[in-house]
N, C-alpha and C positions, 0 to 999 in steps of 0.2 A: 504494500500500500504506500502511495506517495503521501507523505505527511505535509509537504509544502512544495510549491513550484512557482518560481518567479522567472519572468522573461524580461530582460533588459534589451530593448531594441536600439540598434545603431543604424540610422539612415545613412545613405551613401556618404554624405558630407562628414558626419561624425565618425563613421568607419575609417575614412581616409585620414581624418585628423588624428584619430587614435593610433593608426599605423605610422603616421609621420612623427608623432611624439615619441613613439617607441623606437622608431628608426634612429632618431637623434641620440637616444640613450645607448644604443648598441653600435653607433658609428656608421649607420647606413642612412645617408641623407636622401630622403625621398623628395623630389621636386615639389614645390608649392604651386604647381600648375595642374590644369585639367589632364587626367590621364587619357590615353588613347583607348585603353582596354583594361578591364579588370576581370580576372578569372579566379573565382573563389569556390573551392570544394573542400569542406572540412574533413571529408573522409580520406583525403590524401595526405601523405607525409608533407609534401610541399603543397600547402593548402591555398596559398595566395600568390598570384602573379599580377603585378601592376606594370603596364607598358606605357611608356611616354614616347611621343614623337621625337625625332632627332632635333638637336639644337640647331643644326645647320642643314641646308638643302642636300648636301652630299654625305651627311652623317648617317649613322645607323640608329635604330630604335634603342631605347634604354629600358631594360627589364629589371625589376626589383622583385625578388622572391622571398617569401616568408613561410616558415614551417607552421604546422598546426599549433605547436607550443608557443611560437612567436606571437601568433594571432591571439591566443588565449591570454598571454601575458599582457599584450597591448590593450585588450578590452578590459582586463581586470585593473590595470594601472589607470586607465582612463576613468573608470568608475571611482577609484579611490581619489584621484585628483579632483573629481567633481562631487565628492562627498556622497556618492551613492552607496548605501549600506550593503555589504555582502555578508550574509550569515555564515558563521564559522561552521565547518564540517559539511558544507553543502557540496555536492558534486557539481562541477562547472563544465558546461558543454557549449561549444561554439557551433552555430548553425547559420545557414544562409537565411536571409530574410529580404525578399524582394531584391533590390539592387544594393542592399547593405548586409548587415550581419546581426546576429542576436546572441546574447550570452544567457543561457538557461541555467538557473540555480535550482537544484533539486535536493530536497532532504527526504530520505527514504527512497525506496526503489519499487518500480512496477514489475520487476522480474525480468530476467535476461533470457531471450530465446536465441539459441544458436543452432545453425544448420551445418552438419558435417557431411561432406561429399568425398568419398574415398572408396575405391573398388576392393580394398582389403578390409574385411571385418575386424581383424586384429588391430589394424591401425585406427579404425574408428573407436575401438574400445580404449586404446591408449590415449587418444585425444580426450575422450570423456573423462578418463581418470585425471588428466592434466587440468581439466576444467572444474574439478571438485571445489577448489577454493573460491571460484567465481560464483558458486551456488546458483547455476542457471535454473530458471523455473521450468524451462522446456528445452529439449534437444531433439531435433529432427535429423534423420539420417537418409542418405541416398547413396546407392552403390556406383553411380556414374552420372555424367552431366545430363544425359537424356532424361533419366528418372528425376533428377533434381529440377530440371526445367518444367517437367510436367507438374510437379508439386507446387512450384512457384507460380506457374500460370493459373493453376486451379483456384488459388486464393486460400487453400486449406492450410498453408503455412505462411507466417509473417515474421521471418527471423530478423533479429537486430543485426546479426553478423553471420556471414557465411564463411566457413573454413573449407577450402577445397584443395584436393591433391592436384598436381600438375599432370602427371602421366597416368592415364587410366584407359582401360579398354572401352570400346563403344563410343565414348566422347571424352576427350581429355579436357584439362582445365582451360587451355587457351580457347578451344572451340566453345566451351561452355560460356566463358566470359564474353567472347565476341558476340555470341547469340544473345545472351542476357542483356548486354548493354544496348543492343539495337532494337529491343522489343518495347516499343513505346506504349503498347497496351498493357504491359506487365507492370503491376504496381510495385513489384520488387526489383525492377530493372536497375535502380540506383543504389541498392543496398550495398554496404561495404563488404568486399570479398578479400579475405586473406588467403593467399596461396601458400600452402605448407608442403614443401617438397624436399626430397633428398638430392635433387639435381642442383649442383653448385655452379652451373654454367651461367656466366653473367649475360651472355647473349640470350639465353632462354629467359632469364629474369627480366631483361629489358623488353623483350617481345611481350611477355606477360603483363608488364606494367602498361605498355602501350595499348593493349586491348582492354584495359580497365581494372586491373588488380589494384586494390588499395595499398597492399604491401605484399612483398614476397618474402617468406620466412623459410629458412632451411632447417631440416631435421639433422640431429635431434634438437629439441628446444625444451627449456625448463617450463614448468607450470607458471612461474612468476613472469617470465618473458612473454609467454603466450597471452596471459591475462592482461598484461600491460599493453600489448599490441591491440587486443580486443577493445580496451578502453580508449586507446588512441584513435582507432578508425571510427569509433562511434562519436568522435568529436570531444570526448572528455579530456580535460587538461588539468595538470597539477600546477596550481598557482599559489605556492606557499608564501611568497613574499608580498 
């Protein structure tokens, strides 16, 4: 049960102001001019890209990138500078809101639903054991990408996070991601997907990220690291300062 939930909205101008102020703190001077493009996806490690037009006609565009943790710190610091109260012990989650952002503060939890996709039953069992400390309220399982897509399309499952193997029979993780991300009618098409694989090839990792993986993790992984990555791709950030 959620005991309390507050949402602090940052319209585009305030969002950019918060990022600029944070940029000054970390030595990343974001121009005080209108950006050409803003790409914000809290489910990704690199959550924010701000692109500015070139200073001169023959110059190149200027890109400024910020991690999910950077954005969380920026919004939290902005709240503190403007005397916005932040309850202690609340989970802090960054989200998109129209053309800006929102910081959601949640005390208590609604329960975590995780979907595991792996063609090896023993591996699904191992992952479930790793998740014990996260105390998920529900775990859904699929033995390959085809079955997982059927479940996600049907609306019978609504996972907060999907953990998927890379190499599987019938449909592998790359094809699953490519299909899921392009299904506009699928309400689960933008859910965070963690790829968990024993393949350490950086080329395979890069291709997987390009087709929509929120993060690529390599086996073996500790329970603590897996749970941390789950919280990160859900947009939760640690802002202790």
